[in-house]
N, C-alpha and C positions, 0 to 999 in steps of 0.2 A: 619325566613322561616320554614314552617311548613313542617316536613318531616314523611312519613309513618312509623310506628312501623316495625322493620325487622321480619321474621317469616322464618321458616326453611324449610317448604315445600311450593313451590310456583308452580303453574301450568303455564307452557309456553303457551302464546297465539300465535297460528299459524295464521297470518292473510290471509284470502282467495283471491286468485288472481284474481278470477271474482266474480261477484254479485250472490249468492246463499244464501239460508236460512240455517245455519248452526246447527240449533236446529230441531231435529225430532218431527213431532207433534205426539203425542201418539194416538193410535187409541182405540176404546172402548174395543178391547179384551184384552188391557193391564191394563184395569181397574179391580180391584178387589171389585166387587160388591158382597153385601151378597146375597147368595142365598137360597132359601127354597125348600120343595120338590112339592110345586104347579109349572106346567110347565107354560112357558111363554105363552100368546096368540100372534100370529102374527097379526099385523097391519100394512097394506102396506099404507104408505103416500100417494103414488101416485093414488092410487083408491079414495082417499077423497080430494085430492089436500089439504093435511094436511103439511104445511111446516111453519119451524121457522125461521125467518129472523132478530128478534129482534124489528120489527116494530108491534105494537097493540098486545103486548105480552097477555093482558087478553084476548083478543078473541080468540088466539091461543089456550089458556088453557082450555077455555071453550069448544072450539071445540074437543078438545084432550080428554077431559073427557066424551063429549056426545058419540063420535065415539067408545071410549073405552067401553062404556056402551053397547053399540049395538053389539060389537063384544064379550061381555062376560069377557071382560079383568079385572083385578083389578088395582088399582092404583100403586103398585108395577111395574106391566107390562109398564105403562107410563113412570115412571122414568127411567126403564132400557132402554127403547127404543127410547128415545127422541132425543138421538145423531144422531139418523138414519133419524130423519125428518127434516135435515136441506140439504141445497143445496151446502154448500161448507165446507171444512176443516176447516176454521178459527172459524166459529160459534160452529161447533163441538168440538175444541179443548177449547174454553171458556166454553162451557156447561160442560165439562169432569171435570173443574176445580172449579165446584161449590159444596158445601157442600153435598146439597140435592141430587146431582146425586151420589156421591162417595158412600152414604149409602141407595141409592134407596128408598128415602123417598118423595113420591110426594108432600104433604104437606109443607115440609121445601124446597122442590126445588121451589115451586110456589112462596114463600116468597122470596127466594133468587133470582129468575129472574126477579120478580117486582122491587126489589131492582136495579138490575143492569141495566135493559133496560128501565123502565119505566121513562117518562119525561127527556128523553137525550136530551142534547142541549149543543152548544157551552159554555155556562156559567158554566154548571157542570164540565167540564173538567178543567176550571180555579179555580173553587172552590175546587175541588179535590188537584189541585197542590199547591194552595195558603194554604188550611189547612194544609197540610203536611208540608211546609215551617214553617208556624206559630208555630206548635208543635215542631220545633227544627231541623227537616229532618230525613230521613230515617237512622236508624244504625244498622239495623239486617235484616236477610234474611227474617223473618217471615213477617216482615213490609213491606218490598220490594215486595215479591211477591203477598201480598194482594193489594198493592197498582198498581203494573205493570198489574195485572190481570184486575183490573177495568178501568185503565187508556186506555189500549190497547182495550178493549171493547167499550169504548166510542168513540175512534178515529175508529174503524172500522165502528159503526153505522154512525157517521158523515159523513164518506167518502162515504157511501153507498147512504145515502140520500142527498149527495151533499151539506151539510152543510159547507164542506170544499172542495176545488178543487185541484185535481193534489196530487203527492206524496210529501207532505209538511213534513219537517224533524221535529219532535218533541223532537230530542234528548236532545237540551238544557234546555227544560222543564223538561224532565225526571231528567237528571243530577241535576238540581237545586234541586228538591225535596230531595236531599240525604243530610245529615249533612254536615256541611262545611269540616270537616276534610276529611270525603271519598270524596268529590269533589275535595279537593286539592291532595290527594294521588292517585286518579283515574287520574286526569290531568297529573300528574307528569309521570305516568306510560306509558300512551298513547303516551305522547311526546317522552319518552325514546325509545320506541317500534317503532317509527315512524308511529304510527296509525293516528295521526293528520297530515294533510298536511298544510305546512304554508303558508298563503295567501301573496300576493303581499304587503300589507300595514303591514306586520308583526304580524298579528295575526295567530291563529289557526284555521283550519276549523274542524267541529266535523265529526268523522267516521259515517258510517251506523249504524242503529240501533243494527242490529245483532252481529255488533263487540262491539258497547258500552255496551251491555248487559253483554257480557263475561267478560269485565274488571269490571263493578259493580260487578257481582256476584263474581270475584275472590276477589275483595277487602273485601267484606261484609264475605264471607267464611273465609278469613284469619284472620278477627277480632276475630272470633269465636276459632280459633286454639290458638290464644294468650292470651287469656282471661284465 
């Protein structure tokens, strides 16, 4: 039987009593974006019906550049303001996690956005998960953050455009993308903490995604401490 390596500092996970989102979604004001002496030109998205929803990203970027030219804005202004040109916080959250946004580089941001949202399909979700498993699974926080960011962006897009229906759980697929040792230790901790409910046939039911992510992050962070 495989057991997890003990470590001294372990964060106790308190399970929420009702369905809530435990992680706070960062807002643009929390991001450290490089500043220069050039003032930011204000572009009101609603005046131009300029909204980013993940669909037809190329058209959105061309429209943003045309409007910015009319308003006398520079490309850095577009990179700084783009999080305000979405209609939901989930989309803003994923934009804030893209490298091009963090450094306010519009050319880099365009490349990052194309890679993330162009040609999104259910097959891309399976390819991402399968590729990760073939490489031996996720073993550290760096690879996990990259994987979960792309995976959740795909799921949001597929739900929005009804490629998938309802609140389908993808927890098993996410957990299967981790290394075998990480999966075993996370399962053990969740069962011990009764975060997994036992089904009538004897198996266990996966917890909600926000709870699963807490256990994944704790396990991967612990492996860093004991290295």
